[in-house]
N, C-alpha and C positions, 0 to 999 in steps of 0.2 A: 051403406053400399057405396063403393068407390065410384067416383064420377069419371066417366070415360066418354069420349066422342069417337064413334065408329064411322069409318068410311068403307063402304061396300064396293069391292072390286068384283064385277061379274063379267067374266070372259068366257066365251064359248067359241068353238071351232066351226067355221063355215064348212059344210060338206064338200063344197067345190074346191076348197083350198087344202083341206086336211087329208093326209095320206090315210087310207082306211086301215083300221086296227083290227087284229083278230078279235073274235067275239069274246073269248075267254079273257083276253087282256082288258077289253073294255069293261066287262062286268067286274073284274078285279079292281079296276080304277074307281068305279063307283062305290065299292065297299070301303076302300081305303080313305075316301074323302068324307065319310061320315065321322064327325068329330064329337058327337054327343054320346056314343055308346061305350060299353066297356071294352077293354082291350083283350079280355080273356076269350078263349075259344068256346066252342059249344060242347065241351066234354060232359059226359053224363055224371061222373062222380069226381070226388076230390082227388082220388089217385090219378085219374087221367089228367087233371089240371096240373098236378105237381110234376108228372113226367113230361108234360108239354113244356113247362117252364124250364125243366132241366135240359130239355133238348134244345130250346131256343137260346139258353144262356151263352154257349160258345159262339153262336152266330152273332149275337149282339156285341160281343167283345171284338169280333172281326169286322163289324160293320163300320166302315170308315166314312160313309156318307148317309146322313139321316134321310135323304130322299129315297133310299132303298128299304126303308122300314116296311115290314109286312103287317098286314091287318089294319084295323081302323087307326087313323092317325090322331092321337090324343096327346095331351100334356103328359099323362102318365107314361105313354109309350116312349116319348122323347126322354123323359127323366130316367126311365128304366135303362134305356140304351146308354145314356151318359154315365149312369152309375156303374153299369157293367164294364164299360171301357175304363172308368176311373179305377175300379178294383184291379184291372189288368194293367195299370200304370200307362194307359193310353189317354193322354190329356188333351189331344187335339182331334177334333171331329169336324168333318165338312158338312155343309148344307149346300150342295152344288159348289159354286165358286166362293161361297162365304165360309169362313173358318171360325169354329168355336174353340176357344182356348180356356181350359179349366185350370185355375190356380190351385195347385195341390199343397202349397206351402212346404214343399219337400226340400227346398233350398232356403229355408228361413235364415235370416242373418246375412244373406248376400247383399252387398252394397249396391247391386244393380248397375254396374258399369260395364263397358265393353271389356275391360281387363278381367273383371271378376266372372264374367260369363264365358270366357274362352274355353274353360274346361267342360262346359255343359255340352252334351251330345246334341247334334243338330237333328231337329225333327223333320222328317220328309215332307210333312204338310206345310211347314213354314218355307221349306226349300221350294215347293211348288208355287207358293204365293210369290216369292221373289223371282223365280224363273219366269213366271207369267208376266210380271210387271216389266222385267227387262226385255222379254220378247216383244211385248206390245209396244214398248217405247222404241226399240230398235227398228221395228217394222213400220210403225206409223209416224214416229217422230213426235208424238204428242206426250205431254207429261202424264205421269202415273202417280197415284196417291194411295198409300197403304194406311187405312184409317183404323185405329184401335179404339174401341169404345167399351164402356162398362162402368160399374160402380167403383168407388174407391177401394183399393185392396184387391182388385180382380186380376192383377198381374199384367197390366198394360205396359209398364216400363220394362219389365223383365222380357216380355215378348218383343218389344221394340228393339232391345239390345241384341236379341238373337236374330231378328230380321236384319238389322244393320250389319251384323257380323257376316250373315249369309250373303248379303248384298256385296260386301267387300270380297268374299270368296268367289262370287260369280263374276263381278265386273271390276273389282278394284285391286286385284293382285294379291289378295290375302292379307293376313294379319301382320306380316313382316314388312309391309310397305311403310314409308314415312307418313303418308297420309293417314293410314289407320292408327299409327302410334300417336300422331298429333290429335286425332279425333278422340282416341281412347283417353289421352291425358285431359282433354277438355271435359269429357263427361265425368271423369273422376273428380275434377275440381268442382264442376257444377252440381254433382250429386250431393256433395257435402254442404254446399252453399244453398241448395234448393230443396232439400228433403228434411222432413221432421217426423217425429212420432205423434200420431193422433190416436184417438180412442179406437179406431177401426183398422189402423194400418201403421205398423212400426217403421215402415220405409215409405211414407206417403210423399209423393212428388207434389210440392207446392208451386212448382214452376212448370207450365206447359211447354212442350217442345214440338216444333215442326222441323224435322231434319230434312233439309233439301239437298239431295245428292244429284249433282249434274252429271249426266251420262251422254256420251256421244259415240255413236257406232258401237254400242254395247260395252264401252269402256268408261269407267268412272274417272273423272279428272278433277273434281273439286267438290267440296261440301260446304254447307252453310247451316248454322243453327239459328232458328228464330225462337226466342223465348217469350213467354207470357207470364209475367210476375204479378200475381194478385195479392197473395197473402202477406201484405206488408205489416199488418198489425201484430203478427206473431213475433216480430223482432222485439217489440216492447211489451207485449201482453199476451203470452200464450194462454190457451184455454186450460181450465182445470183438468188434471189427469193427462195433459198433453205436454209436449216439449217444444222448446225453441229449436232453431235450426241446428242440425248435427254439428256444423263446423265449430260452434262455440264450445261444446262439450269435448270435441276432439282436440281443440286447441289447448284447453286447460289440461287435458291428459297427456298431450304429446310435447309440449314446450319443455325445453331444458331449463334448469335453474338459472343459467345466465340469460336465456331469452326471456324468462319471466321477469327478471330484474330490469332488463332493457325496455320491456313493454309495460312496466309498472303494475304487473299482475302478481307480484310476489306476496304471498299471504292470502290471496283470494281463492275461493273455491265456488262450486256450483251453489252451495247454500248461502254464500255471502254476497252474491251478485243478484240485484233486484230483478233484472230481466230474465234470470234463469230460475230462481227459486219460487216464482209464482206458479210454475207448472210442476211436472214430475221431475224429481231430482235424482232418481236412481240412474246409474250408468255403469257400463262395463268399461273400466278404465283401460285395461289391456287392449281390448278391441279398438277403443277410440284412439289410443296412442298409435296403434298399428296403422289405422286408416289415416291418421294425421301425417305420418311419415310418408305414406304413399301420396297424399295430397300435396305435401311439400315438394316431393320429387316431380310431380306432374306440373306444378307451377314453373319449375325450371325448364321442363320440356316446352312449355308454351312461351318461354322467354319473359315471364312476368316476375318482377322482383318480389321475393318472398317477404322480405321485411316490410315493404311498402303495404302489402295487403294486410298482414297481421297487425300492423300499427293502426290501420283503420278499424279492424275488427276488435282490437283491444279497446280502442276509444269508444266504440259502440257499447261494449260491456260496462265500461266505467261510467259512461254517461247515465246509465240507469241508476247509479248510486248518488248522482248529483240531485239533491232535494232542495226544495224551497218551501218556506212557510211565510205566511203573512205576519206582519208586526205593525204596531201602531205607527201611523204616518203613511207615507206614499211609497216607500220602498219595500221590497221583500227581502227576507233574510235567507242567506244560503247556509245550510247546515253541514255541508261537506266540502270544505275548501281543498282538502287533499285530493279528492277525486277530480275536482275542477282543474287543479294545477296539473294533474297527470294527463287529463284529456287535452288540455292546451299544449302540453309538451309533446304529446304524441302527434297532434295535428299541426304543430309548427307555428303557433301564434301565442300571444300573451294571455294569461288568465283574465286580465281585465277586459280585453277585447271579447273574449268568449262570454264572460258574464254580462257584458253590455249587450251583446247580440241576443242573449237568452232572455233578458229581463226588460228590454226596451223595445218599443214599436214606433215606427214613423207612419203617420196618417196624412193623407192628402184631403184636406177639408176645403172644398171650394177654391182650389188652386193654391191654398196655403198649407205648408208642411208643418204638422204639429207632432211633437215628440212626447210620448207618454210612457209611463212605467207600467209594466205588467204586474198583475197580482200573482199569487203563488200558483193558482190553477193554470193561468195562461202561460207562465214560465215553464211549468212541467209539460204542457202540451207542446210548446216550442222545442223543448229538449227532446221529447219523443219524436217530433217531426224531423229533427236533425239526425237522430239515430236511424230512423227509417230511410232517410235520404242517403246517408252514408252507406248503408248496407245495400240498398237496391241499386245505387249508382256503381258500387264496386262490382256487383254481379254483372251489370250492363257493360262495364269496362272489360271484364274478363271475357264476356261473350264476344265483344268486338275484336279482342285480341285473338280469340280462338278462330274467328272467321277471317283472319288476316293472313292465313297461310298462302304464300305465293306458289304458283306452279309454272314451270317453264313451258311455254307453248300455249298458255291460256290466253284467250282473246281479250279478256278483261284484265288480266295481270294479277289481280288480287281479289280477295273476297271481302275485304274490310269495307265497312259502311258506317257512316255516322248515324244513320237512323235504321229503322227496322223495315223500311220499304224495300221492295225488290222490283226488278225490271218487269216481271210478269204482271204486276198490278197496272202497269201503264196501258195494257191492252184494253182496259175498260173504256178509256176515252175513244178508242177506235170502234168499240162495240156501240157506244152511244151515238156515234156519228152515222151508223148504218140504219138506225131506227127510222122508219118512215119511207124508206126507198122502195122502189117497185120495179118489176120486170127484170130486164137484163142488168140494169144498174144495180138492183138489189143483189142479184147473184154475183155480180162482179165485186160488189162491196164485201159480201160475205166471204168470197174467195180471198180478197185482200186481208180481211180480218183473220181468217184461219191461218193464212201464211204468216201474218204478224204474230199471232199467238204462238205458232210453232217455233218461230225464230226467237221471239222475246223470251219465252220460257226456257229455251235452250235444252229442251228434253230432259227435265229433271224427274227423278223418282223421289217422292216425298214420303216420309214416315211420320205420321201425326200421332203424338202421345199427349192428348189434352187431359183436362181435369175430369175426374170421374164423379158421378153423383155421390153426394155425402149428406149426412144428417147429423151434424154435431150438436151438442147441447152445451151452451146456447149457440145459435147460428147468427152470424153477423152479415154485414154487407158483402164482404169478400165471398162468403159461402153462397149468397144469392147470385153473385156474378158467376161463380163456379157452376152452380146448378143451371144457370141460364146457358152456359157453354155446353153443358151436358145435354140440355134440352135441344139446343141447336144442332148438335151432332146427331141426336136421335131423329130430328126432323129431316136432316140431310139424308139419313139412311131411309126413312119412310118415303121421301120423295124419289130417291133413285131406285129403290127396290119395288115399292108398291105403286106409287102414284104414276111414275113414268110408264109402267107397264099398262096401266089402265088407259092413260091418255093416248099412248101410241097405238094401242089396239083399236080404240074408238075412232081415232083419226083415219086409220087405214082400213076400217071395215072388217076387222078380225074379231070374231066372237069365240069365247071359250066357255066350256061348261063348268069350270071350277069357280067357286066363290070364296073369296078371302076377305076377312074383316080385319082391319088394323086400327089401332088407336091413334087418332090424329091429335098431336100435341100443339098445334098452332094456337088454340085459345090460350094455353099457358104462356107461350112465347109472347103473344100479344099483350097479355096481362102485365108481363114484366117489362117489355121493351118497345111497346108501341110509342109512336112519336109524341102524342099529346097526353094521353091518360095512362101511359105505362108507369110502373112503379119507379123505374129509374128516371124517366123524364120528370115526374112529379117531385122526385128527390132533388134534381137539379134546380127546379123552380124554388123549392123550399130553401135550398142553400143560398140562392140569390137574394131572397127576402129576409134572410137571417131568422128563419123560423125555428121551431123546436121539434123534437121527436114526437111529442104528443100531438101537436098540430098536424104534422105530416101523416101520422097514422090515421087521424080523424078524417083528413081530406081523402086519403086512400079508401077508407071504408065508405065514404059518401059517394065517391066516383065509381066504385065497383060493388055497390050494395047488392046488385042482382047477378054478379058474376059467380058462378058455382065454383070456380077455381080458387077464389079468395075466401078463406075460412076464418072464423073467429078463433082467437087464441084461448088459452086456459083462463078461467075467471080470475080477476084481480090484476091482469097485465094490461095496462093502458097503452104502453108504447110497444106493442107487439102485434103480429099478424101471422097467419099460416097460409101456405100455398100448396095446392094439390099438384105435385109434379107427376111426370109420367112414371116415376119409380116409387112414389109414395108421398106422404104429407110431411112437410117440414115447417116447424115453427121458428120464425125469425124475431130476434130482439132488436128493435130499432133505436135503442138508446144511443148508440155510437154511429148511427148511419150518417148523420150530417157532418160530424167531425172527420170521419173516414173519407167521405166523398169530397170534401174540400181539398184535401191532399195538397197542401201548400206549405212553403217555407218562406218567412218574410225576408225581404231584401236586406234588413238590418243584420241578419245572420249570414246571408249569402255573401255580403260584402266583406265579411271577416276573412274569407278564403282568397281574397285577391292577393296577387303576388307581392304587393306592397306591404301587406300585413302577415302573410303566411309564407313560411320558409319551406314547407313540405310540398314539393311540386306535384306529387301524386294526388294529394287532397285538393289542390287548386284545379287539377285537371278534371276532377269529378264534377265540378261546377263550371266547366269551361264555357259552355254556350250561354249560361245565365250571366256569368261575369262579363262576357263580351257584350251582351245586350244591355246589361245594367250600366256599364261604363261607356256606352255609346253616347250618353249625355253627361253633362257636367255635374248635375245634382245627384249625389249618392250618399245615403239611401233616400228614396223619394216615395216610399209608401206603397210599393208594389209587392206582389208575391209571385213565387214560382212553384211549380209542381215538385212533389217529392221525387217522383220518377224522372229520369233524364229526358230532356226535350232538346231537339235539334234547334240550331240557331234560326233556321228558316221558319220554324213554327212559332217563334216568339214574335209577338207583334210590337216590335220596336221597344221592348222593355216594359210593355204594359202588362195587364193581368194575364195569367196563364190561359192558354187557348182552350182548355177543357178541364173537366173534373175527372175523378178516377173512373166513374162509370162511362162517361163520354169517350174517354181514351180507350177503355176496354172494348166498348161497343164498336168503335171505329176499327180497331185492330181485328176484332172478330169478323166484321164485315169484309175486310180485306182478305182475311183467311178464307172465307167462304167463296169470294170471287176467284181465288186461286184454285180451290177445290172444284169449282164449277167447270173450269177449263181442263181439269185432269180426269183421267179414267180411274175411278175409285176401286179399291180392293179392300173389302171389309174383313176385320178380325174382331169378333165379338168375344169379349173376355168375361169370364164368370168365376167368382170366388167360391170355393167348395164349402167354406164355413165362415162364421163371423168371429171366431176366436183365434184364428191363425194357428190352428193345430195341424201338424203335418199329416197328410194322407187321411183326413177325416172328411166324409161326405155327409153334409147336413141336407136332407131332402127339402126341408122347408125353405132354407136359404137359397138353394139352387132353383127351386120352383118359383120363388118370388122373382128371381132374375130372369128366368125363362119367360115369365109373363111380361115383365117390363121391357125386355129386349125383343119381345114378339117373335120368339124363335119358332113357335108352332105355326104362326101365319107365314113365316118365311119358308118353312118346310113344305107347307101346303102349296105355295106359289111355285117353288122350285120343282116340286114333284109333278105337277100337272098343268101349270100355267105356262106362260111364254115370257120368261124373265130375260131372254137374250134376243137381240135383234141386230141384223147386219145389213148394210147397204148391199145391193145386188153386185156391184163391182167388187166390193171387198170380199163378199162370199165367193165369187168366182175366182178371185185371185188366190184365196187361201185353199179352197177345196177342189179346184179344177183337176188336180191329179187323181181324183177318185173316179173320174169318168174317162172313157176312151177319147183321146185327143181329136180323132177324126170326126167325132160327133159334135164338137164344140164349134160355135160360130166365131167367137172372140171379137165381137163388135159391140159398140155401145147400144145400138137399137135392138140387139138380140141378147141382151144381158139376162132378161127374165127367162128366155128359152134355155139359155145355158144353165141357169139355176135349176130349172126343172130337169134338165138332162143329168146334172150332177146328183140331184136328189133321187131320181129314178134309179141311177146306177147304185147309189148308196142303199136304197130300199131293196134292190135285188140281192145285194151281198149281205144284207142284214138277216140273220136267222130269225125265224118266227118265234123261237123260244127265248130270245134275248129279253123281251119285255117281261115275260112271266118269270124268268130267272132273276132279273134285277128289280122287278116290281116298280118300274118307272116308265113313263110314257116317252116314246121317241117320235112324237108328232112334230109337224112343222106347218107353216102357213105362209103364203105369199101375199104381201100387202102391196100398197101403191109404190112405196119407195124402199121398203125393207122386206127382208125375209125373217120371219119369227120362228124361233126354235125353243123347244122345251129343253130342260136341263139334260134329260136322257139323250135327246138327239144331239146336243152339243158334245156330250161325252163320247158318244159313239162315233161322231164325225171326227173328233180329235184322235180317237183310238185308231180308226181306219187310216187317217192321214199319217199318224206316226208309224203304223205298220208299213204303209207304202214307202215312206221316206227311208225307214230302216232297210227294207228290202232293196231299194234303189242304192242305198249307201253300200250295202254288202256286195251288190253286183258291181258297182264301180270299184270298190276296193279289191275284190277278187280278180277283176279284169286287169287292173293296174299291176297287182302283185304278180299275176302270171306273166304279163309282158315284161316286167322288171326282171323276174328270175330268168326268163328265156333270153333276155339281153345279156345278162351276166353269166349265163351258163358256160360259154367257152372258157372264160377266165376261171370260173369255179372248177371246171373239169381239169384244167391245167394245174391248178393248185393242189387238187386231190392227187393227181398223178405225181406231182413233185413230192408231196408228203409220203406217198407210198415208196418212192425211190429212196428217200432219205430216212426211212423209218429205222434203219439199223443204227445210225449214229445219233449222238446226243443232240437235242434241239438247240439251235443257236439262241442264246439269251438276247432279249431285246429290251431296250429301255421302256420303263413304264410311262404311259401317256399321262398328261395332266388330268387331274380328277375333274370330271364333268365335261371333258372335251372328247368327242368321238374321234377315232382315227380317220384320216382321210381315205376316200375311196380311190385306190390307185388307178383304176380303169377310167374314172371320170375326171380325175385331176391332172394326171400327167402320164406319159408312157415311160418305158424302161430306159430309152435313150436319154431322156431328160434327166432321169435319176443319176445315170452314170456320169453325164457331163457335170452335174452339180457336185457330186462327190469328188470328181477329179479336180474341180476348181478349188474346193476347200481342203483337199488332201485327206479325204476320208476313205476308209476301206469298207466295202460292203460286207466282207466276210467277218469283220470284227465290230462289235458295238463300240460306240465312243466311250472314252473313259469317264467315270463319274467324277464330279468335282470333289476336292478334299473336304472333309468335315470341318466345320468351324471350330475354332479353339475357344469359343465362348457361346453363351446363350443370351437372349434378350428378354428382360423382364421389365415391362413398362417402357421407359425410355432409357434404360441403363443396360450396358453390356456387363455381363458377369462371367468371369473366367472360372476355371476349375482349380481346385476341387470345390464342390457345392454341397451344402447340406439340404437334404430333402426328406419328406415323410411319405410313406406309402399310403396312397388313397385306397388301394385294393390289394388283396392278397395275390402274389405272383409266384409261380403260375397258379391259375385258379384250380386246376385239377390236382395240384400237389406234385412233388418231384423230389429229386435228391437234395436240392437246395430250395427252400421256400422262404420268401420274404412276406411277413404277415402284415396285415392292415394296421396302420399306426406306427409301424416300426421306423426308426430313424436310420437313414442310410447315407452313405457318402458317395457322391458321383465324382469320378476321377477323369471323365472325358467322354467323347462321343464314340459310339460303336461304329464299325464299318457298315452294319446293317441299318438301313434307312429307318429313322424314327426311334432308334434305340440309344440308350445311354449306358455307359459302363459303370457298374456299381461295385465298390470294393466290398469283399466278403472274406472271411477267414479261409475259405476254400479256394479263393481266387476271385477274378473279376467276372461279373455276370452282366449280360446284355439285357436290359429291361426296357420295355416301351415307355416313352416319356409320359403317356396318358395315365400310367399307374402311379405316378408320383406328383407331388406338389412341392413348390419351392418354399423352403423355410431356412433362413440362415442358421448355421450351426458352427460352433467353434472348431476351427481346423485342428487336426491332431498334431501334437508337437513331436 
C-alpha cells in the first residue's frame, strides 16, 4: 500500500457571512462532493445507462472547466471528461484558474523551439493564462510566474514555447521584432545543447529554464534566461538505451568535409566515439543535419563565433577517445596519442601540457607542495571532468551572450550578468530586516518592503519550465536532484492552492462545508534536503571525509531506519536505496554519488588554459574567473580544485577550495528560485502525458490516472468547485468590481470599505439569475473575513463575466457617442463632397496619384483649408486640375548591391496571366526583359507577338546569354 501523508482541509461557511443559496443548488452541491460512490446514474436497466452516456458525451467534450462537472466528483469522472475532450482534439482543460495540458504527441519530432512552434495554432486557454498574467502585472505592478509542472515527457517545454510566443504577441510586438528573433535564436541554440533522448522522452530537456520577461506598462522590453544545468554526467556517460546531447549527433551529421578536417573529426562517426557509442547510436542523419544548419545560423544571430563553439565541442568528443592504462612503474601509458594531439590543437596548447595536466596532481601537505602522478583511473576521471567542464561552461557562456541583448531606453542598459543572481533576490535582505518589528513601525517596514520588491523585480512575467519527475534505470545523483526539484514544485503548488486556503480561512474565522484531502510531500523533501540528516547533507559530509558509496548508504539507512519514505532496494544491492516520491518509488544507485558530487577540476589542468600556454582565447575565457583567482598568487599550481560548472570570481575564496559541491550549489539556486516565486503571483499549468510510448493521439487510461493522482487534480477540482480558493483585500475588491454597483450607493472611503464590498455583492447577487448555479453546477458563494473577501471559483467567474459585460457596454456607448459626434462634425464637408460628385458625374474622374502603402490620406478638414492648398500649389507651380507627372522609369534594376541594365534574363515563377489569354507565359519559362513598362510594377518582356507588360513578382532574376 503506498505511503501517503494526508492533510485535511475542513472549510465551512458561516451563515452570517455566506450569501444564502437556493435549496436545490445546496442539495446538488452535497451530492457532487461525495467522492466514494459510482458516477453512474440510477437507471433501471442497461439500455438507460448507455443512452445516458451517449447523451452526456457531447457535453463532456464541450466542458472547458472541470469545476462544472455534473454528478459525484470522482477520479473516474475527471478521467472520462479528459478522455472525451482528448478524442475531440481538445488538449487543454481548466480547473478554475488552473490549466491542465494533455500532451498528445501530435507534433512528435518538433525540436520545441520558438521558431518550430510558430506554425502551431494558438490555444485560447493558453491565451487566457497570458492575458491574465499581463493584466495582473500591469494593474498591480507585482511580478507574475507561469509555473509548468508534470512528469518528464508531459509537454512542459512545448507549452512554455507557446506561452512565450503568446506573451510576445500580447506585450512584445509579435514575432517580427528583433527581441523575438534574438530569443528564438537563443532557444534554438540551447535546445540542441540542452536536450537529449531518454527512455521516456525523445526530446527531454536536461536544462531547466526560468524565462524572465520584463514588462512595464503592459509592454515587454527585455528578457533573461536563467538555466539550471544538472545532467553533466550525460556528456561522458549516457545511460543505456539513451543518448548524449543532441548537438553532438547534429554536428557529426551537418559538418561539411572541410569543416570535419579542420576540427580533426574526419573519419569519426557515432559508433567510433566513446562518449556517444555507450548509449543509443541510431540517428536520423537528414533531420540532424537540417537542425545543425539552423543551429549554426542562430549562433550568427547571437553574435557567437561558430568555429569557436564547435572547436570546443569537437575537443569534448575526442577527449572521450583519450585512454590511459597502468604500466609497471609510476607513470601511466596513454594509448591514443593521435586524439590527444587533436584535442591539444583544438584547444590551443601543446600535447605535452595537456598530458601533464591530465596525469599529474599537486597536493598541499602541511604547507608543502607535493607533485604526484595519477593512475589510469584517476587520469580518466580527470579527463571526464575536463570534458564536462568544457561543455557546461560553453553552455553558460552562450546563455550569458543570449542575455546580453541591449535595448535602447532600458534603465539597466543590458541584460548580461557574470552570475545567475538577479536583482529580485536582493529583496530578501529587506524582508529579513523587518522580522520582529511591531505596531506602526512594522506596517511601515512592510510598506517599504513591498515597494522595494515591486521596484526591484521591475514587474517581470516569468515562465518556469523545470525538470519533470522521472524514474530512469539506473538513477544517479542528478536524477535525485531532479526529483527533488519536482518535489519542491509540487510542495509549492500544495502550499499555494491547499494550505494557504486552510490557513487564511482559519485566521479570519471563515468556515466551509467542503472537505479536501491532499498528500503532503514535506516528509520526502525533508528526507532529501534537511540540513543535518538529509540525503544531500550526509553526502556532502561523506565527500569531506573521503568515504565510500557503501559507507554512505549504510549511514543513510541507520539515520533513517524508521522513515517510511526510505525503502530498501532490491536484494543484492549494497550501494543503493529507494525513495518513495509523490509520483512513485524510485531506486537510486549510489556508486557514483561521491564522484559526481565532488564536481571539481584540479588546478594542474586549469592552469593549462592560461593565456601564457593557451592560444585559443575562447577556451581561456571559459575558465576566466578560476584563472584570475589562481594567478592572484605566485605559486601555480598549488593543489586546489575548482568546480566543473562556472563560478563567479566573487564566489571563489581567494583561490582556495571551491565554495560548494554540486548538491550545495543546486540547493542554493533552488532556494533562490523559490524566493523569487514567493514574491510572484503564480499561474499553474499542470502537464499530463497521454501515454508512455510517445504514440500520437493515444490515450492510456492507466498512465493518465497515475498522473491525476500524483498531481492531485481531483482534490484541486473539489476545492475549486466548492471551497474558497480566491481571496482579495477589501480595497482591491472595491477597485476592481465597484462598477457593478450604482455609484451613488458607494461610500468610497477607507473606513467604509467593508460596507462598499457588501453593496457590490448585493448588487451582484440581485443581477445573478437563480438558475445560474444549477446550470453551471458550481457554487457562487462568498464570505467576508477580517482583512479579505473570500470567493468561490464560480463567484469569481461570474464577477469577471459581469464586469466584462459592463465594460463592453460602456465601451460600445463611448464609441457610438464619439462616432456620432465625429460624423456630425464632418457632415457639412461630406455633403459638399457628395454634391460635387453629383455635379461632375458626367465627366471622367480626375486621376490622382496613389498614396504610399500603409499611409492613410490626410483629412483635409482637420489638416488645412482650401486657401492654404491653393497658396502651396502656386508656390511650387502646380496645377490643381492636373496630377503631377510621374517620374521616368529607371533604366536599370537593383539586385543585391549591383545595378543591372537591360536586357535581363529571367524565369517565370508563376504562369501569367493566371486565367489564360491570347499570350500565356508558363511557369519555369525563360523570358527576356527589355525594359520597364509605363505601368507601375511591370516589366516589358519580349515575345514573338510583341512586348508584354508582366508584373515583376511573377519573375525571378537569372542571368541568360543575350541574343546576338
